Residue, then its C-alpha position, 0 to 999 in steps of 0.5 A: m718684744d727682745f727685739l724691740v727693747r734691743h732697738g728704742g722701743t717699749a714692749v707691754l705685756g698685760e692681763t695680769p689674771e693671766i700671768y696668775g701663778a707665775e707672776h715671779l717671773l715677771t718680778r724677778r727681772a724687775v728692776s727695782r723692789e718698788v717695780g717688782e711689788k706694783l705687779i704684785d699689788h695688782i695680782r692682789w687686786w685681782a685676787a680680791y676682785t674677783d671673791k668679790h663676785d664669787a670667782k676665782m683667780d686659779n680657776n680651770p682653763s675655759p673649754g677651748n683652751k682644755a681642747g688645745g691641751l692646757t691642763t690647769i692655769l698655771e700652765k697659762s700662765l707660764g706662756a702669758a709670761a713668756k710672752g714677755g721675752t727676757t729683757n728687764l722688767v722697767e715700769v709698771y702701769d696701771f689700766a690706760q695709764q701714760i706709757t713715758t718707758k723705753g723697754f720692756v713694761f707691764m700694762n695692768t689690764p683685765g684678760y678680756d682682749p678687747v678692754s686688755l687691748t684699749g688699756m694699752v692703746a689708750g696708753g701710747a701702745n701704737i701697734v698691736c701684735f696679737t697672738t692667737g691660737r683659736g683663730s680670734v679676729y679683733g682687729c682694733k681699728p684705733v690701732p693694726s691689729i698684727k694677727l700672729a697665729t700659733n699653730s700651723d692648722m688655724y693658720q692654713r683656716m684662716q689665712d686670708d684673716m693671719d699676718i703671721n703663723c708662727g707655726e712654722t715653730i713648732d712645725g721645726g721649720t723654724s727657730v724661735e728666734d728667727m720666727g723673734e726677727r719676722i714679726f719684728k721687720f714686719i711690726l717694722e712695715v706697718a709702722s712705715g705703711k704697709q697694712t696689716k689684714s684686719e686694716l686690709y678688711g677694715i675689720g675692728d670699729n666698735e673693739f674699741v672697749p673702756w671696760n664692761v660693766g659688771a665683773t671684768m677677766 
């Protein structure tokens, strides 16, 4: 995201329930009090929404997340917030709202990937960078979906569907800065016509999901 912003692009982070408990790491980077309060208002809406459906924002991680080493939902939130890089938060948008600002922005979306990314694409995002540790095959047919594998084991098992092995950073062979530059260059290649693995296999026809009926987190 920092590379995108530095070169005049717009980087969008979403999944409001996924940053619950770590929202202060984003609001402290807001360019104004108004922008920061927009994010807090969305957090409060989700708290009320989940309470209405007899759910909680601070529930334990899913079995898959626990298997990956997470012990609390806050640990997951810290990781989600870290995806936003380090630049100023310049705007906060509601679900599917048209994105008109350059720089790092946040969109209020659920954590459920197909719905979340549908909102971003509807708002104007034209390339998706999808980080996955468990091996999601989300294709996002309306726009290219770059699959970023967060660990080498999964990448080796699913390299036919993964575009970049970010696990090299955990393995110690590549710095975060170098990996970020590699992803940024791949984004430019895809924007110039290079096909992602999902596009090569035609994955993503049924993944434009405006919302689910019922509670969606």
